[in-house]
Backbone as XML, in Angstrom:
<?xml version="1.0"?>
<chain id="A" units="angstrom">
  <residue number="1" name="MET">
    <atom name="N" x="1.175" y="-1.432" z="-0.201"/>
    <atom name="CA" x="0.084" y="-0.055" z="0.223"/>
    <atom name="C" x="1.068" y="1.013" z="0.172"/>
  </residue>
  <residue number="2" name="ILE">
    <atom name="N" x="0.642" y="2.827" z="-0.683"/>
    <atom name="CA" x="0.723" y="3.250" z="-0.499"/>
    <atom name="C" x="0.384" y="4.922" z="0.321"/>
  </residue>
  <residue number="3" name="VAL">
    <atom name="N" x="1.132" y="4.663" z="0.698"/>
    <atom name="CA" x="0.612" y="6.397" z="1.449"/>
    <atom name="C" x="0.618" y="7.733" z="1.434"/>
  </residue>
  <residue number="4" name="GLU">
    <atom name="N" x="0.362" y="8.310" z="0.916"/>
    <atom name="CA" x="0.823" y="10.180" z="0.949"/>
    <atom name="C" x="0.039" y="10.528" z="2.069"/>
  </residue>
  <residue number="5" name="VAL">
    <atom name="N" x="0.615" y="12.079" z="2.493"/>
    <atom name="CA" x="-0.371" y="13.010" z="2.894"/>
    <atom name="C" x="-1.362" y="14.043" z="2.009"/>
  </residue>
  <residue number="6" name="ALA">
    <atom name="N" x="-2.577" y="14.353" z="1.780"/>
    <atom name="CA" x="-3.190" y="14.488" z="1.030"/>
    <atom name="C" x="-2.525" y="16.497" z="1.317"/>
  </residue>
  <residue number="7" name="GLY">
    <atom name="N" x="-3.302" y="16.267" z="-0.250"/>
    <atom name="CA" x="-2.959" y="17.685" z="-0.799"/>
    <atom name="C" x="-2.157" y="17.988" z="-0.908"/>
  </residue>
  <residue number="8" name="ARG">
    <atom name="N" x="-1.060" y="16.556" z="-0.222"/>
    <atom name="CA" x="0.584" y="17.518" z="-1.135"/>
    <atom name="C" x="0.906" y="16.510" z="-1.697"/>
  </residue>
  <residue number="9" name="GLY">
    <atom name="N" x="0.868" y="15.954" z="-2.406"/>
    <atom name="CA" x="1.503" y="13.990" z="-2.412"/>
    <atom name="C" x="2.200" y="13.335" z="-2.114"/>
  </residue>
  <residue number="10" name="ALA">
    <atom name="N" x="2.986" y="14.021" z="-0.817"/>
    <atom name="CA" x="3.843" y="13.443" z="-0.058"/>
    <atom name="C" x="4.027" y="12.331" z="0.126"/>
  </residue>
  <residue number="11" name="VAL">
    <atom name="N" x="4.307" y="11.801" z="-0.055"/>
    <atom name="CA" x="4.706" y="9.699" z="-0.036"/>
    <atom name="C" x="5.293" y="9.767" z="0.682"/>
  </residue>
  <residue number="12" name="LEU">
    <atom name="N" x="4.698" y="8.804" z="1.921"/>
    <atom name="CA" x="5.240" y="8.695" z="2.982"/>
    <atom name="C" x="6.245" y="7.031" z="3.429"/>
  </residue>
  <residue number="13" name="GLY">
    <atom name="N" x="6.140" y="6.940" z="1.895"/>
    <atom name="CA" x="5.545" y="4.843" z="1.867"/>
    <atom name="C" x="4.925" y="3.898" z="0.901"/>
  </residue>
  <residue number="14" name="LYS">
    <atom name="N" x="5.591" y="3.146" z="0.243"/>
    <atom name="CA" x="5.514" y="3.091" z="-0.783"/>
    <atom name="C" x="5.478" y="1.497" z="-0.557"/>
  </residue>
  <residue number="15" name="ARG">
    <atom name="N" x="5.653" y="0.744" z="0.334"/>
    <atom name="CA" x="5.808" y="-0.958" z="0.320"/>
    <atom name="C" x="4.857" y="-0.428" z="2.270"/>
  </residue>
  <residue number="16" name="ILE">
    <atom name="N" x="3.718" y="-0.292" z="2.407"/>
    <atom name="CA" x="2.955" y="0.253" z="3.450"/>
    <atom name="C" x="2.633" y="-1.275" z="3.705"/>
  </residue>
  <residue number="17" name="ALA">
    <atom name="N" x="2.467" y="-1.973" z="4.662"/>
    <atom name="CA" x="1.935" y="-3.374" z="5.913"/>
    <atom name="C" x="0.316" y="-2.859" z="6.377"/>
  </residue>
  <residue number="18" name="THR">
    <atom name="N" x="-0.226" y="-3.703" z="6.220"/>
    <atom name="CA" x="-1.350" y="-3.150" z="7.389"/>
    <atom name="C" x="-1.788" y="-4.590" z="8.524"/>
  </residue>
  <residue number="19" name="ALA">
    <atom name="N" x="-1.550" y="-4.356" z="9.276"/>
    <atom name="CA" x="-1.932" y="-4.871" z="10.817"/>
    <atom name="C" x="-3.627" y="-5.349" z="10.462"/>
  </residue>
  <residue number="20" name="ARG">
    <atom name="N" x="-4.130" y="-6.086" z="10.443"/>
    <atom name="CA" x="-5.565" y="-5.629" z="10.714"/>
    <atom name="C" x="-6.641" y="-6.669" z="12.482"/>
  </residue>
  <residue number="21" name="THR">
    <atom name="N" x="-5.474" y="-8.181" z="12.097"/>
    <atom name="CA" x="-5.905" y="-9.107" z="12.092"/>
    <atom name="C" x="-5.176" y="-8.983" z="14.252"/>
  </residue>
  <residue number="22" name="PHE">
    <atom name="N" x="-5.772" y="-9.690" z="14.948"/>
    <atom name="CA" x="-5.135" y="-9.187" z="16.628"/>
    <atom name="C" x="-4.314" y="-9.651" z="17.153"/>
  </residue>
  <residue number="23" name="HIS">
    <atom name="N" x="-3.688" y="-10.646" z="16.198"/>
    <atom name="CA" x="-1.899" y="-11.108" z="16.290"/>
    <atom name="C" x="-1.244" y="-10.337" z="15.684"/>
  </residue>
  <residue number="24" name="ALA">
    <atom name="N" x="-0.931" y="-9.293" z="14.449"/>
    <atom name="CA" x="-0.873" y="-9.085" z="13.954"/>
    <atom name="C" x="-0.484" y="-7.342" z="14.566"/>
  </residue>
  <residue number="25" name="ARG">
    <atom name="N" x="-1.559" y="-6.981" z="14.611"/>
    <atom name="CA" x="-1.194" y="-5.861" z="15.811"/>
    <atom name="C" x="-0.915" y="-6.026" z="17.039"/>
  </residue>
  <residue number="26" name="LEU">
    <atom name="N" x="-0.522" y="-6.998" z="17.059"/>
    <atom name="CA" x="0.000" y="-7.460" z="19.000"/>
    <atom name="C" x="1.873" y="-7.620" z="18.239"/>
  </residue>
  <residue number="27" name="ARG">
    <atom name="N" x="1.886" y="-8.453" z="17.622"/>
    <atom name="CA" x="3.796" y="-8.656" z="16.916"/>
    <atom name="C" x="4.190" y="-7.677" z="16.293"/>
  </residue>
  <residue number="28" name="GLY">
    <atom name="N" x="3.332" y="-6.985" z="15.452"/>
    <atom name="CA" x="4.142" y="-5.211" z="15.030"/>
    <atom name="C" x="5.423" y="-5.441" z="14.156"/>
  </residue>
  <residue number="29" name="LEU">
    <atom name="N" x="5.867" y="-4.567" z="14.837"/>
    <atom name="CA" x="7.095" y="-3.941" z="13.851"/>
    <atom name="C" x="8.316" y="-5.852" z="14.474"/>
  </residue>
  <residue number="30" name="LEU">
    <atom name="N" x="7.626" y="-6.623" z="15.440"/>
    <atom name="CA" x="8.901" y="-7.284" z="16.167"/>
    <atom name="C" x="9.440" y="-8.341" z="15.491"/>
  </residue>
  <residue number="31" name="GLY">
    <atom name="N" x="10.654" y="-8.539" z="15.451"/>
    <atom name="CA" x="11.440" y="-9.861" z="14.667"/>
    <atom name="C" x="11.876" y="-8.822" z="13.305"/>
  </residue>
  <residue number="32" name="ARG">
    <atom name="N" x="11.885" y="-8.033" z="13.917"/>
    <atom name="CA" x="12.802" y="-7.386" z="11.807"/>
    <atom name="C" x="14.257" y="-6.759" z="12.672"/>
  </residue>
  <residue number="33" name="ARG">
    <atom name="N" x="15.126" y="-5.896" z="11.420"/>
    <atom name="CA" x="16.204" y="-5.810" z="11.805"/>
    <atom name="C" x="16.683" y="-4.623" z="11.689"/>
  </residue>
  <residue number="34" name="ASP">
    <atom name="N" x="15.277" y="-3.418" z="11.079"/>
    <atom name="CA" x="15.182" y="-2.447" z="10.649"/>
    <atom name="C" x="14.027" y="-1.799" z="9.517"/>
  </residue>
  <residue number="35" name="LEU">
    <atom name="N" x="13.611" y="-1.235" z="9.065"/>
    <atom name="CA" x="12.394" y="-1.192" z="8.312"/>
    <atom name="C" x="13.530" y="0.623" z="7.793"/>
  </residue>
  <residue number="36" name="ARG">
    <atom name="N" x="13.245" y="-0.279" z="6.177"/>
    <atom name="CA" x="14.298" y="0.643" z="5.416"/>
    <atom name="C" x="13.250" y="1.650" z="4.822"/>
  </residue>
  <residue number="37" name="ALA">
    <atom name="N" x="13.630" y="3.041" z="3.900"/>
    <atom name="CA" x="12.365" y="4.126" z="2.921"/>
    <atom name="C" x="11.838" y="3.370" z="2.182"/>
  </residue>
  <residue number="38" name="GLY">
    <atom name="N" x="10.972" y="4.168" z="2.691"/>
    <atom name="CA" x="9.745" y="3.386" z="1.993"/>
    <atom name="C" x="9.231" y="2.079" z="2.790"/>
  </residue>
  <residue number="39" name="GLU">
    <atom name="N" x="8.940" y="1.719" z="3.709"/>
    <atom name="CA" x="8.229" y="0.111" z="4.233"/>
    <atom name="C" x="7.123" y="1.334" z="5.588"/>
  </residue>
  <residue number="40" name="GLY">
    <atom name="N" x="6.934" y="0.629" z="6.180"/>
    <atom name="CA" x="6.603" y="0.890" z="7.241"/>
    <atom name="C" x="4.701" y="-0.144" z="7.379"/>
  </residue>
  <residue number="41" name="LEU">
    <atom name="N" x="4.634" y="0.298" z="8.451"/>
    <atom name="CA" x="3.433" y="-0.656" z="9.350"/>
    <atom name="C" x="2.431" y="0.192" z="8.912"/>
  </residue>
  <residue number="42" name="TRP">
    <atom name="N" x="0.910" y="0.231" z="9.159"/>
    <atom name="CA" x="-0.137" y="0.783" z="9.622"/>
    <atom name="C" x="-1.579" y="-0.350" z="10.115"/>
  </residue>
  <residue number="43" name="ILE">
    <atom name="N" x="-1.027" y="0.026" z="10.957"/>
    <atom name="CA" x="-2.054" y="-0.909" z="12.252"/>
    <atom name="C" x="-3.187" y="-0.697" z="12.774"/>
  </residue>
  <residue number="44" name="GLU">
    <atom name="N" x="-4.243" y="-0.724" z="12.007"/>
    <atom name="CA" x="-5.677" y="-0.671" z="12.052"/>
    <atom name="C" x="-6.106" y="-0.935" z="13.785"/>
  </residue>
  <residue number="45" name="ARG">
    <atom name="N" x="-6.665" y="-0.161" z="14.390"/>
    <atom name="CA" x="-7.022" y="-0.687" z="15.426"/>
    <atom name="C" x="-6.556" y="-0.674" z="16.974"/>
  </residue>
  <residue number="46" name="CYS">
    <atom name="N" x="-6.131" y="1.207" z="16.439"/>
    <atom name="CA" x="-4.326" y="1.332" z="17.278"/>
    <atom name="C" x="-4.862" y="2.224" z="18.254"/>
  </residue>
  <residue number="47" name="ASN">
    <atom name="N" x="-4.290" y="2.635" z="18.868"/>
    <atom name="CA" x="-4.302" y="3.918" z="20.274"/>
    <atom name="C" x="-2.671" y="4.748" z="21.237"/>
  </residue>
  <residue number="48" name="ALA">
    <atom name="N" x="-2.001" y="3.273" z="20.427"/>
    <atom name="CA" x="-0.936" y="3.074" z="22.148"/>
    <atom name="C" x="-0.336" y="1.749" z="21.578"/>
  </residue>
  <residue number="49" name="ILE">
    <atom name="N" x="0.934" y="2.417" z="22.024"/>
    <atom name="CA" x="2.581" y="1.059" z="20.826"/>
    <atom name="C" x="2.918" y="0.996" z="21.896"/>
  </residue>
  <residue number="50" name="HIS">
    <atom name="N" x="3.446" y="0.043" z="22.222"/>
    <atom name="CA" x="5.121" y="-0.703" z="22.755"/>
    <atom name="C" x="6.349" y="-1.047" z="21.786"/>
  </residue>
  <residue number="51" name="MET">
    <atom name="N" x="6.596" y="-0.063" z="22.434"/>
    <atom name="CA" x="8.518" y="-1.102" z="21.766"/>
    <atom name="C" x="9.390" y="-2.163" z="22.806"/>
  </residue>
  <residue number="52" name="PHE">
    <atom name="N" x="8.875" y="-2.762" z="23.048"/>
    <atom name="CA" x="9.160" y="-3.864" z="23.761"/>
    <atom name="C" x="9.867" y="-4.608" z="23.171"/>
  </residue>
  <residue number="53" name="PHE">
    <atom name="N" x="10.894" y="-5.523" z="23.355"/>
    <atom name="CA" x="11.977" y="-6.417" z="21.917"/>
    <atom name="C" x="11.173" y="-5.392" z="20.815"/>
  </residue>
  <residue number="54" name="MET">
    <atom name="N" x="12.054" y="-3.711" z="20.650"/>
    <atom name="CA" x="12.016" y="-3.866" z="19.110"/>
    <atom name="C" x="14.397" y="-3.682" z="19.306"/>
  </residue>
  <residue number="55" name="ARG">
    <atom name="N" x="14.178" y="-3.750" z="17.952"/>
    <atom name="CA" x="16.397" y="-2.813" z="17.769"/>
    <atom name="C" x="15.652" y="-1.527" z="16.823"/>
  </residue>
  <residue number="56" name="PHE">
    <atom name="N" x="15.399" y="-0.909" z="16.352"/>
    <atom name="CA" x="15.434" y="0.296" z="16.061"/>
    <atom name="C" x="14.491" y="1.494" z="16.483"/>
  </residue>
  <residue number="57" name="PRO">
    <atom name="N" x="14.665" y="2.608" z="16.659"/>
    <atom name="CA" x="13.899" y="3.551" z="16.672"/>
    <atom name="C" x="12.546" y="3.605" z="15.652"/>
  </residue>
  <residue number="58" name="ILE">
    <atom name="N" x="11.614" y="3.616" z="15.336"/>
    <atom name="CA" x="10.981" y="4.773" z="14.689"/>
    <atom name="C" x="9.856" y="5.661" z="14.771"/>
  </residue>
  <residue number="59" name="ASP">
    <atom name="N" x="9.402" y="6.382" z="13.419"/>
    <atom name="CA" x="8.030" y="7.902" z="13.987"/>
    <atom name="C" x="6.894" y="6.776" z="14.471"/>
  </residue>
  <residue number="60" name="VAL">
    <atom name="N" x="5.793" y="7.866" z="14.641"/>
    <atom name="CA" x="4.393" y="7.279" z="14.351"/>
    <atom name="C" x="3.771" y="8.476" z="14.003"/>
  </residue>
  <residue number="61" name="ALA">
    <atom name="N" x="2.208" y="7.878" z="13.668"/>
    <atom name="CA" x="1.394" y="9.442" z="13.354"/>
    <atom name="C" x="0.216" y="8.289" z="14.045"/>
  </residue>
  <residue number="62" name="PHE">
    <atom name="N" x="-0.544" y="8.632" z="15.466"/>
    <atom name="CA" x="-1.597" y="7.865" z="15.458"/>
    <atom name="C" x="-2.772" y="8.871" z="14.940"/>
  </residue>
  <residue number="63" name="LEU">
    <atom name="N" x="-3.714" y="8.133" z="14.131"/>
    <atom name="CA" x="-4.315" y="8.797" z="13.370"/>
    <atom name="C" x="-5.904" y="8.412" z="13.870"/>
  </residue>
  <residue number="64" name="ALA">
    <atom name="N" x="-6.678" y="9.822" z="13.077"/>
    <atom name="CA" x="-8.208" y="9.593" z="13.547"/>
    <atom name="C" x="-9.304" y="8.534" z="13.130"/>
  </residue>
  <residue number="65" name="ARG">
    <atom name="N" x="-10.622" y="8.070" z="12.470"/>
    <atom name="CA" x="-11.379" y="7.974" z="11.524"/>
    <atom name="C" x="-10.828" y="7.749" z="10.171"/>
  </residue>
  <residue number="66" name="ASP">
    <atom name="N" x="-11.062" y="9.279" z="9.901"/>
    <atom name="CA" x="-10.523" y="9.849" z="8.620"/>
    <atom name="C" x="-9.702" y="10.040" z="8.536"/>
  </residue>
  <residue number="67" name="GLY">
    <atom name="N" x="-8.055" y="9.529" z="9.233"/>
    <atom name="CA" x="-7.001" y="9.763" z="8.082"/>
    <atom name="C" x="-6.033" y="11.224" z="9.368"/>
  </residue>
  <residue number="68" name="THR">
    <atom name="N" x="-7.083" y="11.543" z="9.970"/>
    <atom name="CA" x="-6.136" y="13.233" z="10.304"/>
    <atom name="C" x="-5.032" y="12.253" z="11.490"/>
  </residue>
  <residue number="69" name="VAL">
    <atom name="N" x="-4.350" y="13.228" z="11.058"/>
    <atom name="CA" x="-3.166" y="13.252" z="12.142"/>
    <atom name="C" x="-3.539" y="13.823" z="13.134"/>
  </residue>
  <residue number="70" name="VAL">
    <atom name="N" x="-3.020" y="13.176" z="14.539"/>
    <atom name="CA" x="-4.224" y="13.425" z="15.851"/>
    <atom name="C" x="-2.477" y="13.450" z="16.896"/>
  </residue>
  <residue number="71" name="LYS">
    <atom name="N" x="-1.978" y="12.589" z="16.353"/>
    <atom name="CA" x="-0.897" y="12.615" z="17.506"/>
    <atom name="C" x="0.286" y="12.194" z="16.632"/>
  </residue>
  <residue number="72" name="LEU">
    <atom name="N" x="2.188" y="12.711" z="16.704"/>
    <atom name="CA" x="2.952" y="12.504" z="16.109"/>
    <atom name="C" x="4.668" y="12.097" z="17.110"/>
  </residue>
  <residue number="73" name="LEU">
    <atom name="N" x="5.274" y="11.575" z="17.396"/>
    <atom name="CA" x="5.963" y="10.938" z="17.749"/>
    <atom name="C" x="7.396" y="10.946" z="17.042"/>
  </residue>
  <residue number="74" name="HIS">
    <atom name="N" x="8.376" y="10.964" z="16.797"/>
    <atom name="CA" x="9.497" y="11.200" z="16.418"/>
    <atom name="C" x="10.471" y="10.293" z="17.015"/>
  </residue>
  <residue number="75" name="GLY">
    <atom name="N" x="11.774" y="9.758" z="16.444"/>
    <atom name="CA" x="12.084" y="8.052" z="16.723"/>
    <atom name="C" x="12.298" y="7.813" z="18.155"/>
  </residue>
  <residue number="76" name="ILE">
    <atom name="N" x="10.692" y="7.274" z="18.386"/>
    <atom name="CA" x="10.598" y="6.660" z="19.903"/>
    <atom name="C" x="11.719" y="5.458" z="20.569"/>
  </residue>
  <residue number="77" name="ARG">
    <atom name="N" x="11.897" y="5.132" z="20.451"/>
    <atom name="CA" x="13.142" y="4.435" z="21.312"/>
    <atom name="C" x="12.625" y="3.056" z="21.657"/>
  </residue>
  <residue number="78" name="PRO">
    <atom name="N" x="13.271" y="2.001" z="21.229"/>
    <atom name="CA" x="13.591" y="0.428" z="21.843"/>
    <atom name="C" x="13.809" y="0.750" z="23.652"/>
  </residue>
  <residue number="79" name="TRP">
    <atom name="N" x="11.942" y="-0.130" z="24.255"/>
    <atom name="CA" x="12.333" y="-0.128" z="25.087"/>
    <atom name="C" x="11.309" y="0.845" z="26.013"/>
  </residue>
  <residue number="80" name="ARG">
    <atom name="N" x="10.382" y="1.510" z="25.409"/>
    <atom name="CA" x="9.460" y="2.474" z="25.533"/>
    <atom name="C" x="7.920" y="2.035" z="25.135"/>
  </residue>
  <residue number="81" name="MET">
    <atom name="N" x="7.249" y="2.962" z="25.539"/>
    <atom name="CA" x="6.102" y="3.208" z="25.328"/>
    <atom name="C" x="5.248" y="4.240" z="25.455"/>
  </residue>
  <residue number="82" name="SER">
    <atom name="N" x="4.219" y="4.265" z="23.960"/>
    <atom name="CA" x="3.606" y="5.294" z="23.926"/>
    <atom name="C" x="2.619" y="5.503" z="25.175"/>
  </residue>
  <residue number="83" name="GLY">
    <atom name="N" x="1.616" y="6.869" z="24.798"/>
    <atom name="CA" x="0.729" y="7.302" z="24.962"/>
    <atom name="C" x="0.147" y="7.264" z="24.090"/>
  </residue>
  <residue number="84" name="LEU">
    <atom name="N" x="-1.336" y="6.748" z="25.571"/>
    <atom name="CA" x="-2.921" y="6.137" z="24.863"/>
    <atom name="C" x="-3.620" y="7.588" z="24.354"/>
  </residue>
  <residue number="85" name="TYR">
    <atom name="N" x="-4.220" y="7.432" z="23.500"/>
    <atom name="CA" x="-4.391" y="8.462" z="22.163"/>
    <atom name="C" x="-5.794" y="8.225" z="21.887"/>
  </residue>
  <residue number="86" name="LEU">
    <atom name="N" x="-7.023" y="8.411" z="23.033"/>
    <atom name="CA" x="-8.072" y="8.730" z="23.097"/>
    <atom name="C" x="-9.254" y="8.997" z="21.297"/>
  </residue>
  <residue number="87" name="ARG">
    <atom name="N" x="-8.333" y="9.635" z="20.659"/>
    <atom name="CA" x="-9.128" y="10.291" z="19.556"/>
    <atom name="C" x="-8.525" y="9.637" z="17.970"/>
  </residue>
  <residue number="88" name="ALA">
    <atom name="N" x="-7.440" y="8.869" z="18.557"/>
    <atom name="CA" x="-6.773" y="7.822" z="17.721"/>
    <atom name="C" x="-8.380" y="6.592" z="17.771"/>
  </residue>
  <residue number="89" name="ARG">
    <atom name="N" x="-7.630" y="6.204" z="15.985"/>
    <atom name="CA" x="-7.980" y="5.144" z="15.419"/>
    <atom name="C" x="-7.037" y="3.997" z="15.458"/>
  </residue>
  <residue number="90" name="ASP">
    <atom name="N" x="-6.287" y="4.887" z="14.533"/>
    <atom name="CA" x="-4.699" y="3.881" z="13.792"/>
    <atom name="C" x="-3.654" y="4.781" z="14.426"/>
  </residue>
  <residue number="91" name="ALA">
    <atom name="N" x="-2.611" y="3.722" z="13.657"/>
    <atom name="CA" x="-1.559" y="4.166" z="14.128"/>
    <atom name="C" x="-0.270" y="4.035" z="12.815"/>
  </residue>
  <residue number="92" name="LEU">
    <atom name="N" x="0.149" y="4.727" z="12.053"/>
    <atom name="CA" x="1.571" y="4.299" z="11.282"/>
    <atom name="C" x="2.528" y="3.727" z="11.914"/>
  </residue>
  <residue number="93" name="GLU">
    <atom name="N" x="3.501" y="3.213" z="11.792"/>
    <atom name="CA" x="4.909" y="3.297" z="11.980"/>
    <atom name="C" x="5.495" y="3.058" z="10.781"/>
  </residue>
  <residue number="94" name="LEU">
    <atom name="N" x="6.733" y="4.184" z="10.760"/>
    <atom name="CA" x="7.312" y="4.302" z="9.287"/>
    <atom name="C" x="9.083" y="4.315" z="9.998"/>
  </residue>
  <residue number="95" name="PRO">
    <atom name="N" x="9.628" y="4.597" z="9.334"/>
    <atom name="CA" x="11.343" y="4.837" z="9.592"/>
    <atom name="C" x="11.570" y="6.028" z="10.630"/>
  </residue>
  <residue number="96" name="GLU">
    <atom name="N" x="12.258" y="6.196" z="11.220"/>
    <atom name="CA" x="13.215" y="7.078" z="11.945"/>
    <atom name="C" x="13.620" y="7.877" z="11.719"/>
  </residue>
  <residue number="97" name="GLY">
    <atom name="N" x="12.945" y="9.661" z="11.394"/>
    <atom name="CA" x="12.653" y="10.988" z="10.918"/>
    <atom name="C" x="11.979" y="10.976" z="9.446"/>
  </residue>
  <residue number="98" name="THR">
    <atom name="N" x="11.287" y="10.304" z="9.332"/>
    <atom name="CA" x="10.572" y="9.930" z="7.728"/>
    <atom name="C" x="9.135" y="10.849" z="8.191"/>
  </residue>
  <residue number="99" name="LEU">
    <atom name="N" x="8.614" y="11.374" z="9.794"/>
    <atom name="CA" x="7.681" y="12.189" z="9.618"/>
    <atom name="C" x="8.740" y="13.905" z="9.362"/>
  </residue>
  <residue number="100" name="LYS">
    <atom name="N" x="10.286" y="14.196" z="9.873"/>
    <atom name="CA" x="10.465" y="15.462" z="10.028"/>
    <atom name="C" x="10.123" y="15.737" z="8.446"/>
  </residue>
  <residue number="101" name="CYS">
    <atom name="N" x="11.328" y="14.312" z="7.904"/>
    <atom name="CA" x="11.786" y="15.068" z="5.904"/>
    <atom name="C" x="10.365" y="15.068" z="5.609"/>
  </residue>
  <residue number="102" name="HIS">
    <atom name="N" x="9.348" y="15.077" z="5.424"/>
    <atom name="CA" x="7.781" y="15.103" z="4.778"/>
    <atom name="C" x="7.321" y="15.968" z="5.561"/>
  </residue>
  <residue number="103" name="ALA">
    <atom name="N" x="7.481" y="17.003" z="7.183"/>
    <atom name="CA" x="6.974" y="18.017" z="7.172"/>
    <atom name="C" x="5.211" y="17.702" z="7.453"/>
  </residue>
  <residue number="104" name="VAL">
    <atom name="N" x="5.087" y="16.634" z="8.193"/>
    <atom name="CA" x="4.106" y="16.023" z="8.441"/>
    <atom name="C" x="3.788" y="16.985" z="9.821"/>
  </residue>
  <residue number="105" name="ARG">
    <atom name="N" x="2.417" y="17.259" z="9.647"/>
    <atom name="CA" x="2.258" y="18.258" z="11.479"/>
    <atom name="C" x="0.847" y="17.469" z="11.557"/>
  </residue>
  <residue number="106" name="VAL">
    <atom name="N" x="0.220" y="18.002" z="12.724"/>
    <atom name="CA" x="-0.845" y="17.091" z="13.248"/>
    <atom name="C" x="-2.329" y="17.748" z="12.067"/>
  </residue>
  <residue number="107" name="GLY">
    <atom name="N" x="-3.260" y="17.530" z="11.861"/>
    <atom name="CA" x="-4.424" y="18.065" z="11.602"/>
    <atom name="C" x="-4.154" y="18.193" z="10.007"/>
  </residue>
  <residue number="108" name="GLU">
    <atom name="N" x="-3.165" y="17.431" z="9.670"/>
    <atom name="CA" x="-2.945" y="17.272" z="8.025"/>
    <atom name="C" x="-3.452" y="15.235" z="8.135"/>
  </residue>
  <residue number="109" name="GLN">
    <atom name="N" x="-3.629" y="14.885" z="7.335"/>
    <atom name="CA" x="-4.640" y="13.846" z="6.346"/>
    <atom name="C" x="-4.107" y="13.019" z="6.009"/>
  </residue>
  <residue number="110" name="LEU">
    <atom name="N" x="-3.933" y="11.818" z="6.366"/>
    <atom name="CA" x="-3.149" y="10.542" z="5.081"/>
    <atom name="C" x="-3.859" y="10.167" z="4.875"/>
  </residue>
  <residue number="111" name="THR">
    <atom name="N" x="-3.514" y="9.579" z="3.606"/>
    <atom name="CA" x="-4.341" y="9.052" z="2.685"/>
    <atom name="C" x="-3.772" y="7.142" z="2.073"/>
  </residue>
  <residue number="112" name="ARG">
    <atom name="N" x="-3.874" y="6.324" z="2.347"/>
    <atom name="CA" x="-3.638" y="5.116" z="1.744"/>
    <atom name="C" x="-3.953" y="4.729" z="0.113"/>
  </residue>
  <residue number="113" name="ARG">
    <atom name="N" x="-3.885" y="4.327" z="-0.541"/>
    <atom name="CA" x="-4.188" y="3.697" z="-1.962"/>
    <atom name="C" x="-3.040" y="2.343" z="-2.250"/>
  </residue>
</chain>
């Protein structure tokens, strides 16, 4: 799947996987050695994440039902937890630096295709 910032056309990733099932959401990116440019994980029905047993930092965008960014986390490190964001429905995990590189802001809408 491709994810971009609506209205700007900034492509955040061209190889974004989706985690829909309980097991896929629980596993997330665990077991991966890295996350390369253009890769990511869109986690459905997720308003908090953990970085237990992760090997690398990531950026995370928490999204409302319509894809509007409600919270951004930059470079969250292994063995950390995010807060709980009640307005978020989904989370998008991306390589560290992706959100700053594309100047993503709270209130912008992300689309997937």
